[in-house]
N, C-alpha and C positions, 0 to 999 in steps of 0.2 A: 779323768774328771772325778772329783770327790763327790760324796753323797750330798753334801751341802750345796755345792755348785749345781749339781743335777736338779735338786729341788728348786733352786732359785731360777734356773733357766726355764723349767716347766711353767713357773708362775709368770715369767715374762711372756711366754708364748700365749698363755691364757688371757693376759691383759694387753695384748698387742694393740698399740695405738690409743690405749686408754690410760694406763698408769705410767709406764715407761716404754716408749716405742722400741721395738727390736732394732738393734744395730748390727750390721755386719761390716765392721771397719776393715778397710783395705790398706790402711797405713797406721803407723803409731800415733800420729797427730789426731786422726779421726777418733781413734780409740780413747785418747785422753779427753777429747771433747765429750764423748758419750758418757764417760765415767763422771765428768764434772756435772753434766746435766742431771745424772741420777742423784748425786750428792746434794744438789741444790733444789731438788723436788721433794715436797712433803706430800705423802700419800695417806689420806685419812679414810679408813674403812668404816662404813655405817651398816650395821646389820639389824633390820627390823623384822621381827617375826610376827606375822598376822595370825589370825585364828584360821581354822580349817574352812570357815565359810568362804574364804577367798577362792577356794577351789570349786565348791559345789553349791553355793547359795548366792547367786549374783545379786539378788534383791538387797541383801545386807551389804554386799561389797559396794553397791552404788551409793550407799549412805556414808561412805568413807570420808573422813575429814582430816586434812593435813594437820589441823590444829591439835588433834589428839597425839600427834607424833612430833610436834615441834621441839620438844625437849631434846630429842636426838640431835637435831640440827643446831640447836643452841649450844649443846655440849660440844659438838664438832667445831663450832666457831670458837669456843673458848680454848679448846685444845690447839687449834690453829694459831690462836693469839699467843699461847704459851710457847709453842715450838718454832714459830717463825723466827728466822735470824736475818741479819742484813744480807747474808749470802743467798737467801731463798729467792729463787726466780720463778717458781711455779708451785701451785698448790692444787691438788686434785682430791675431790670428794668422790669416793667409790661406794655407791649404794647397792646393797644386796637385800632383796626382800621377796617374799613369796606373793606379794600383792602387786599385780600389774597396775591397779588403780593408784596405789600409793606412789609407785615409781613415776607414773605419768604426772601426778600432781607435783611431785618433787622436782621433776624436770621443768615444769612450767614455772615453778617458783624460783629455782636456783640456776636455771639455764646452763651456761657454759662452765659453771663451777662443778657441776655434777656429771658423773658418768655412771652408766649401768651396764651390766653384762648383756641384757636382752630386754626388748620391749614386747616379747611374745607372752601370751598367757602362761601362767605357771601351771605345772602338773605336779601333784603329790607323787613322791616316789612309790607310795602304795596307791597306784592309780585307781584302785577300786573306790577310793574316797571320792573320785570324780564321777562315780556312777558307771565306770567302764568295767566290762566283764571279760574282755579278751586282751588284757594287758600284755601278756607275753607274746601272743600271736601278732598283735598289731605293732609291737616294738615300742609301745608307749612307755613301758617301764625302763627300757634301756635309754631312751631319750631323756626321760625325767632324771635318771641317775646321772647322765652325762651333764645335764644342765646344772644339777645340784653340785656336782664336783667342780665344774667350772667356776661357779660362784664362790664356793668354799676356798678353792685354791687362790683365786684372785684376792679374796679377803685376807687370806693368810700372808700374802705378799705386801700388804700395806704396812706403813710404819707405825700407825696408831689405830686402835680399833675401838669403836663405840658399839656395843652389842646389846642384844636383848637378854636380860638376866635369866629368863626362863627357858632360853633356847639352847639345846644341845648342839645344834648346827653352828651357832656362833662360837660356842666354847671350843669345839673341835678346831675351828679355823684359828682361834687364838692360840691353842696349844701347838698347832702346826707352825705357827709364826715363829715359835722358839725364841721369843724375846721377853725381857722382863720389864715391868713397870710401864707398859704401853697399852693397857686395856681398861676401859671404863664401861659400866653397864647401867642400863635403865630398864624400865618396864613400860610397855605401850599403854597409852591412855592415862598415865599418871603424870602429874606435874613434876618438874625437875626438883628433887628434894634437897639437893645441895649443889654447890658450884662444882663444875668439873675442873678442879684445880690441877696444877702441874703435878702435885703429889697425892691426889685423891684417887689414884688408880687402884684397880682390884689386884690383890695378891693372888698369884696363881694357886697357892694352896687353898685359898678361900673358894676359888672357882671349882677346884677339884672336889671340894667338900659339899657342893650343891648338886642336887639331883639334876641330871641333864636330859632326862627323858630318852635315853639311849638304851 
């Protein structure tokens, strides 16, 4: 198995039943059907980075408004419009966010169009930010890293990515994606400054030139 195929299979595992369900074909015809389903599905990844208050200041998190992030979903809708073809049979929006409240609001708004990796409260990979002092002993750090890796790899397996401009997490997922001309970026709380046109994608060299907080 080549390195590329190994990476792709890992992504399918992480996104089981969400992006492209795993298939274990037992005959050539079933395998062809599975490949056709994959080709006719558009997977749109949305990565919204909140601030650290989503981890340790619940009072602020409770005042979260989906309106502050609607530009991400408007952009996703535009990309879907540009990329949909007559052969498209399924469109999946995959949301990755450190804010549980935002994911819950988005699920209420968009319903079956949207999938998320988890509806459990997020933990910062540096779990001391959550006020915890026994991160290593409690296993919190390992669980946080596993959850972050799952979200990142799932995002990396999508076809088109709308990410947070200031987020190193989203940029790493885009680089792991190893595709060209398939990334758009926005900033939380700001109105959409321009249309997410089919050719208004971010150049990878421009992404690499921006500080990623890593």
